[in-house]
N, C-alpha and C positions, 0 to 999 in steps of 0.2 A: 544513742547512748554515748556519753563522753568517755574519754579514756579512763578517767578516775572511776567511773561506774563499772566499766569492763574489768578493772583490776580489783574492784571491791570483793568480787566473788572468787578471786584467785587465792586459795588457801596458802600456797607456797609464797607468793609474793607478799601476802599479809604477815607471814612469819618473819619478815625481815632479814637481817644479816645472818641470822642463824642458819638459814636455808641457802646461803651463797653457793655451796657446791651443787645443790639441786638445781638452782637457777642457771648456773654455768652449764651443766650437763644439758638442761632443757634447751637453752640457746644454742648450744653446739649441735644437738640433734636437729634442731629447726634449720640451722645453717646447712647441715649435711643434706637434709631432705630437699631444700631448695637447690643445692648444688647438684643433687641427683637428677632433679627435673631439668636443669640446665645441661647436664651430661647426656641425658636421654635425647634432648632436642639436637645436640651436637653429634649424636651417634656414638657416644662414648659408653662402653658397657662396663668398665671397671667401677666398682663402688668407690664414691669419693673418699671415704676414709683410707683406702689402699693406695692413694696416689703418692704418698710420701715413700712407700716401699718401692713402688714402681720407679720413681725418680732416683731413689738410692741405688737400685740395681743398674739403672741406665748409666748413672754417673760413675759408679764404682765398680761396676762389673758384678758377676755372680757373687752372692753372699751366703754365708751360713745363717740359718735361722736365728741362732743365738746372737750373731753380730747385728742382724737387722733389729732384733728386740732391744739390744744395747744401744745402738745408734739412735733409733727412733724413740727410746725410753718408753717402750710399750712392753706389757707383760707378755712372756713367752706364749701362753694360750692365745692371746689376741693375734699374734703373728702366725701361729699354726692355723687359726681360723681364716685369716686373710689368704694365706698360701692356698688353703683348700678351695676358697672361692675363685681365686685368680686361676688356679690350675683348671678347675671346671670350665672356666671361660676360654681356656686355651692361651692365656696371656703369659703364663709362666710354665717352666718345667722344673722338676726337682731331680737331684741325683744324690747318690751317697758319696760323701767326702772320701777320696781314696787314701788320704792321710789318716783320717780318723773316722771309721766306719759307723761311729755312733752319731755322727753329725750329717745333716742334710744341707746340700748347697741348692740355692734357688737361682734361676737364670731366667731372662726374658726370652720368649719365643719371638719369632718374626712378627707375629700378630701382636705380641706385647709391645715390641718396639714401635709398631705402627699406632698402637693405642696411646703410648706415651706422647707421640707426636700430636695426636689429637687433643690430649689433655693440656699440652703446652699451649696450643692454640686457644683453648678455653680459659686458660690460666689468666690471660690478659683481661678478659671480660669480668672475671670473677674478682680479680684484684682491684679493677676500677669500681666495681660495685661496692667492695669493702671501703675503698677510699671515699666514695660518695657518702657512705654511712658515716664515716669519721668526720667529714666536712659537715654533714647534716647535724650530727649530734655534738660536734665540738669536742669529741672524746676519741683518743687514740687507744682503742681496746688492747691492741697488740702491744703498745708500749706499757700500758698498765700491767698486762700479764707479765711481761719481761721483768719489770720492777718487782712485782710480787714474787716471781720465780727466784731472783737474786736474793731477796729478803728471806725467803723460805729456805734457801740453800745455806744461809748463815744460821738460822735458827728455825727449826721445824715448827709446824703448826702444833704438834704434840707438846713440844717444850713450852710454847706460848700458852697453850691451854693450861698446862700445869701451873704456870705462873699466875693465872687468874682463877684458878679453881679454889672453891671454898672448901674447908675441911668438912668431912662428913659429921652430921649431927650424932650426938651420942645419947 
C-alpha cells in the first residue's frame, strides 16, 4: 500500500488545515510514545512529558507549583498531575512553602537527581533523531513552531478567526 493509500483512510488528515491542532497533538503523542520506549530501554522511569519540569528544578532549584506552571507555560492541573506521578516514582518531594502556606514547593530527591542525569544522557540521542528527521524532510519543525508562536503572540488565533468569520445568516 502506498503512503497516499494509507492516508486516504485517515479522516483527520483528509480534513486538511482545519484539523491542524488535532494533527499536532497526534504527532506530539506519537513522539512522546516513542521517547517513552527509548526511556524504558535506557532505564529511565520518568514520563517524557515531565522532563522539562525535572530539568527546571535541577537548573533553578526547588520551585513552587505555580512557578513551574508559569515557566513551562502549562496549565496548573497538568503540573499537579506531573507532581503526583513523579512523587509516586520517588523522583520529587513536596513541602509546604513556609512563607505562604497555601503554596507547595517541589524539590528533586536523590533518585530524581540521578534520573535527570540519565535523561541528559538520552537527550543527545533524541536530539540527534530529531535532527535526522529535519534533514530527511528538509523541514525544521522547531523553527516553524517558534515562528508561529511569535506570530500568535502578536495576534491570537481567536482574533485571526474573527477577521475571517462570515456573518451569521439571518
